[in-house]
C-alpha positions as CSV (number, residue, x, y, z in Angstrom):
1,M,129.6,108.0,111.6
2,K,127.7,110.8,113.4
3,A,126.0,109.6,116.6
4,T,123.9,111.1,119.4
5,I,125.6,111.2,122.8
6,L,124.0,112.4,126.0
7,Y,126.5,113.9,128.5
8,G,124.2,115.0,131.2
9,P,120.9,116.9,131.8
10,R,119.9,118.7,128.6
11,D,123.4,118.2,127.2
12,V,123.0,116.1,124.0
13,R,125.5,116.3,121.2
14,V,126.2,114.8,117.8
15,E,129.8,113.4,117.6
16,D,131.9,111.3,115.4
17,R,132.0,107.7,116.6
18,P,133.3,104.5,115.0
19,D,131.0,102.7,112.7
20,P,129.5,99.5,114.4
21,T,131.0,96.2,113.4
22,I,130.1,92.5,113.9
23,V,131.2,91.5,117.4
24,E,129.4,88.2,117.9
25,P,128.4,85.8,115.1
26,T,124.8,86.4,116.0
27,D,125.0,90.1,115.2
28,A,123.6,92.1,112.3
29,I,124.6,95.6,111.2
30,L,121.8,97.9,109.9
31,R,121.8,101.0,107.8
32,L,118.9,102.9,109.3
33,S,116.2,104.2,107.1
34,A,115.1,106.6,109.9
35,T,115.4,106.9,113.7
36,C,113.8,109.0,116.4
37,I,113.6,110.2,119.9
38,C,111.6,108.3,122.5
39,G,109.6,109.8,125.4
40,S,111.7,107.5,127.7
41,D,114.8,109.3,126.4
42,L,113.6,112.4,128.2
43,W,114.0,110.8,131.6
44,P,117.9,110.9,131.5
45,Y,117.7,114.1,129.4
46,R,115.9,115.9,132.2
47,G,118.2,114.4,134.8
48,A,115.7,112.0,136.3
49,N,118.1,109.1,135.5
50,E,121.7,109.7,136.4
51,V,124.1,109.8,133.4
52,K,127.5,108.7,134.8
53,E,129.3,108.7,131.5
54,P,128.6,109.8,127.9
55,A,125.8,107.6,126.7
56,A,124.9,106.7,123.1
57,M,121.2,107.3,122.6
58,G,118.4,105.7,120.7
59,H,116.6,102.4,120.7
60,E,113.9,102.6,117.9
61,Y,115.0,101.5,114.5
62,C,114.2,100.1,111.1
63,G,116.4,99.8,108.1
64,I,118.4,97.7,105.6
65,V,120.7,94.9,106.6
66,E,124.3,95.8,105.8
67,D,126.1,92.8,107.2
68,V,125.4,89.7,109.3
69,G,127.5,87.4,111.5
70,S,128.3,83.9,110.5
71,A,125.6,82.4,112.7
72,V,122.7,84.5,111.4
73,R,120.2,82.6,109.3
74,S,116.8,84.4,109.4
75,V,117.8,87.7,107.8
76,R,120.2,88.5,105.0
77,K,122.0,91.5,103.5
78,G,119.7,93.9,101.6
79,Q,116.5,93.0,103.5
80,F,114.4,95.7,105.3
81,V,114.0,94.8,108.9
82,I,112.4,96.0,112.2
83,G,113.4,95.0,115.7
84,S,112.8,95.7,119.3
85,F,114.7,97.8,121.9
86,F,115.7,94.6,123.6
87,A,117.4,91.9,121.6
88,S,116.1,88.4,122.3
89,D,117.0,84.9,121.2
90,N,113.2,84.1,120.8
91,T,113.9,80.5,121.8
92,C,114.1,80.6,125.6
93,P,111.0,79.7,127.8
94,H,110.2,83.4,128.5
95,C,110.3,84.1,124.7
96,H,108.1,81.1,124.0
97,N,105.6,82.6,126.5
98,G,105.6,85.9,124.7
99,Y,107.8,88.0,127.0
100,Q,110.9,88.5,124.8
101,T,111.9,91.6,126.8
102,S,112.5,89.1,129.7
103,C,114.6,86.8,127.5
104,Q,117.1,84.8,129.5
105,N,119.8,86.1,127.0
106,R,118.4,89.6,126.4
107,A,120.6,92.5,125.4
108,A,119.7,96.2,125.2
109,V,119.8,97.7,121.8
110,V,121.3,101.2,122.1
111,G,122.8,103.8,119.8
112,A,120.1,104.0,117.3
113,Q,120.2,107.7,116.9
114,A,122.8,107.3,114.2
115,P,123.1,106.1,110.6
116,F,124.2,102.6,111.5
117,L,123.3,100.2,114.3
118,R,124.6,96.9,115.6
119,V,121.8,94.5,116.7
120,P,122.7,91.5,118.8
121,L,120.8,88.2,118.5
122,A,119.6,89.1,115.0
123,D,117.7,85.9,114.3
124,G,115.5,86.3,117.4
125,T,115.2,90.1,117.2
126,L,114.7,91.2,113.6
127,V,111.7,90.6,111.4
128,A,112.1,91.2,107.7
129,T,109.4,92.6,105.3
130,H,108.9,90.9,101.9
131,D,110.0,94.0,100.1
132,V,111.5,97.4,101.0
133,P,108.6,99.6,102.0
134,P,108.0,102.9,100.1
135,P,109.4,106.1,101.7
136,D,106.0,107.3,102.9
137,M,105.6,104.1,104.9
138,I,108.9,104.4,106.8
139,P,107.6,106.5,109.7
140,S,104.9,103.9,110.5
141,M,107.5,101.1,110.2
142,L,109.7,103.0,112.6
143,A,106.8,103.4,115.0
144,I,106.2,99.7,115.1
145,S,109.7,99.1,116.7
146,D,108.6,100.7,120.0
147,V,105.8,103.1,120.5
148,L,103.2,101.2,118.5
149,G,104.5,97.9,119.9
150,T,104.3,99.4,123.4
151,G,100.8,100.9,122.9
152,W,99.6,97.5,121.6
153,F,101.1,95.7,124.6
154,A,99.3,98.3,126.8
155,A,96.0,97.4,125.3
156,D,96.7,93.7,125.3
157,A,97.9,93.7,128.9
158,A,94.8,95.7,129.9
159,N,92.6,93.0,128.4
160,V,90.9,95.2,125.9
161,K,88.0,93.4,124.3
162,P,85.3,94.2,121.7
163,G,82.7,96.5,123.2
164,A,84.9,97.5,126.1
165,T,85.2,101.0,127.8
166,V,88.9,102.0,127.8
167,V,90.7,104.9,129.5
168,V,94.2,105.9,128.2
169,V,96.3,107.9,130.7
170,G,99.0,109.8,128.8
171,D,98.9,111.7,125.5
172,G,102.4,111.0,124.4
173,A,103.1,108.8,121.4
174,V,102.6,105.6,123.3
175,G,99.3,106.8,124.8
176,L,98.1,107.9,121.4
177,L,99.0,104.6,119.9
178,G,97.4,102.9,122.8
179,V,94.2,104.6,121.7
180,L,94.8,103.3,118.2
181,S,95.5,99.8,119.5
182,A,92.3,99.8,121.7
183,K,90.3,100.8,118.6
184,C,91.8,98.0,116.6
185,M,90.9,95.5,119.3
186,G,87.3,96.6,119.2
187,A,86.8,98.9,122.1
188,E,83.5,100.7,121.9
189,R,84.4,103.7,124.1
190,I,87.8,105.1,124.4
191,I,88.4,108.0,126.9
192,A,91.7,109.8,126.3
193,M,93.2,112.0,129.0
194,S,94.9,114.9,127.4
195,R,95.2,118.7,127.9
196,H,96.8,119.5,124.5
197,E,94.6,120.3,121.5
198,T,96.9,118.9,118.9
199,R,97.2,115.6,120.8
200,Q,93.4,115.6,121.4
201,R,92.8,115.8,117.6
202,L,95.1,112.9,116.9
203,A,93.6,110.9,119.7
204,R,90.1,111.4,118.2
205,E,91.5,110.5,114.7
206,Y,92.8,107.3,116.2
207,G,89.5,106.4,117.8
208,A,89.0,108.3,121.1
209,T,85.3,109.0,121.8
210,D,85.8,111.3,124.8
211,I,88.6,113.6,126.0
212,V,89.2,114.3,129.7
213,I,91.4,117.2,130.7
214,E,91.2,116.9,134.5
215,R,93.9,115.2,136.6
216,G,94.1,113.7,140.1
217,D,90.9,113.5,142.1
218,E,89.1,115.6,139.5
219,G,90.2,113.3,136.7
220,A,89.1,110.1,138.6
221,A,85.8,111.7,139.4
222,R,85.3,112.7,135.7
223,I,85.9,109.1,134.6
224,K,83.4,107.8,137.1
225,E,80.9,110.4,135.9
226,L,81.4,109.4,132.3
227,T,80.9,105.7,133.2
228,N,77.8,106.2,135.3
229,G,79.8,105.6,138.5
230,V,81.2,102.3,137.4
231,G,84.7,102.9,136.0
232,A,86.4,101.5,132.9
233,D,86.9,97.9,131.9
234,S,90.5,98.6,130.8
235,V,92.9,101.4,131.7
236,L,96.3,102.0,129.9
237,E,98.9,103.8,132.0
238,C,101.4,105.3,129.6
239,V,103.3,107.9,131.7
240,G,105.1,106.3,134.6
241,T,104.5,108.7,137.5
242,Q,102.9,108.2,140.9
243,E,100.0,110.5,139.9
244,S,99.3,108.7,136.6
245,M,99.5,105.2,138.1
246,W,97.0,105.9,140.8
247,Q,94.9,107.8,138.4
248,A,94.8,104.7,136.2
249,I,93.9,102.4,139.1
250,R,91.1,104.6,140.3
251,A,89.7,104.9,136.8
252,A,89.2,101.1,136.6
253,R,86.0,99.3,137.7
254,P,86.2,96.6,140.3
255,G,87.5,93.6,138.4
256,G,88.9,95.8,135.7
257,Y,92.4,95.7,134.2
258,V,95.2,98.3,134.4
259,S,98.3,98.0,132.3
260,Y,101.4,100.1,132.9
261,V,104.0,100.6,130.2
262,G,105.4,104.0,131.1
263,V,108.9,103.6,132.7
264,P,108.1,104.0,136.4
265,H,109.7,106.9,138.3
266,G,108.9,107.3,141.9
267,V,105.9,105.0,141.7
268,Q,104.9,103.2,144.9
269,L,101.8,101.1,145.4
270,D,99.9,100.9,148.7
271,G,99.1,97.2,149.0
272,A,96.1,97.8,151.2
273,K,94.6,100.4,148.8
274,L,95.3,98.2,145.8
275,F,93.8,95.1,147.6
276,Y,90.4,96.8,147.9
277,T,90.2,97.9,144.3
278,H,89.9,94.3,142.9
279,T,92.0,95.6,140.0
280,H,94.2,93.4,137.8
281,V,97.5,95.1,137.2
282,H,100.0,94.0,134.6
283,G,102.8,95.8,132.7
284,G,106.5,96.1,132.1
285,P,108.8,96.6,129.1
286,A,106.7,95.8,126.1
287,P,107.5,92.5,124.4
288,V,107.5,94.2,121.0
289,R,108.9,91.2,119.2
290,R,105.7,89.2,120.0
291,Y,103.7,91.6,118.0
292,L,106.0,92.6,115.1
293,P,104.6,90.3,112.4
294,H,101.0,91.3,113.0
295,L,101.8,95.0,113.3
296,I,103.9,95.0,110.1
297,D,100.9,93.3,108.3
298,L,98.5,96.0,109.6
299,V,100.7,98.8,108.3
300,L,101.5,97.2,105.0
301,R,97.7,96.6,104.4
302,G,97.1,100.3,105.1
303,D,94.8,99.4,108.1
304,I,96.6,101.8,110.4
305,D,99.0,104.8,110.2
306,P,101.0,105.0,113.4
307,G,103.5,107.2,111.8
308,K,101.3,110.2,112.3
309,V,102.7,110.6,115.8
310,F,105.9,112.0,114.2
311,D,105.0,115.7,114.0
312,L,108.5,117.0,113.8
313,T,111.2,115.8,111.4
314,L,114.8,117.0,111.7
315,P,118.2,115.9,110.4
316,L,120.4,114.1,112.8
317,D,122.7,117.1,113.2
318,E,119.7,118.9,114.8
319,V,118.9,116.2,117.3
320,A,119.3,118.6,120.3
321,E,116.4,120.7,119.0
322,G,114.4,117.5,118.7
323,Y,115.0,116.8,122.4
324,R,114.1,120.4,123.3
325,A,110.9,120.3,121.3
326,M,109.7,117.1,123.0
327,D,110.8,118.3,126.4
328,E,108.8,121.5,126.0
329,R,105.9,119.6,124.5
330,R,106.2,121.4,121.2
331,A,106.4,118.1,119.5
332,I,104.8,114.7,120.2
333,K,107.6,112.7,118.7
334,T,110.7,113.7,116.6
335,L,111.8,111.7,113.6
336,L,115.4,112.0,112.7
337,T,116.7,111.6,109.1
338,T,120.2,110.2,108.8
């Protein structure tokens, strides 16, 4: 099969690789209905994460079960399924507490930018739909597997409640779907921080009531101005840089909640500064598996359309252009057809 391989900074290629096979009796093999490029893929693409050897790329996926190992019981061949970027057994204490990405037996799911994918721990990782969704629903189903699940966790971890004032730091796909998630959870006011007109439009479509273009000290001051000097009840940090993290903390009111779901790069927290903010801070790799059944239902009912974050569609052979477009912010998120 053709597969996306990253060799180093801005060196991504499509190469022939062996089709995946069952390795463990708990595995499943999927024929992907679509795949995509994640904002977190840009960290190694830009050289922020060292690539020591050629790496198979992609961790967002949905598709049809092609084969299952002898121990798999919850999914079967021919079903349409969605899973998370970490495989989990969904039975350990951490899974029972809703943190499947900290599963005691977790395994990374990689190599999804390809036509076929091996998923470990299939019973605990994959959720099947009753029927195969229509083609126009596939982008939204794909979004559930990471960016919507992560945006939902961001809103949940930031304790978004009905009537709340929410700030979303970051206008990538996760940030935009954090806006959507906060709206679904009943937030009354949602302030999206964005400098890009196309992303601002989608943020407003998803429920943003205000747009802030300022950053740093000016951004924090603007949030305080919009909230009458108080700050936000909930702040979603969806970037992962030092500036965005402190921007989020400073935007929260005393006693407010800050979630962080952007993969941190160079983020350091000053304990004394944080101590005097009275801010609740919670984050980490989103436990997408916790939310999959609910999010699938929302999409199937037509309540939400997270697939709108895909504003560029390319064949897998043109994956390098998809990376360039996202790196240069010409695209929010690239969907790849296989």
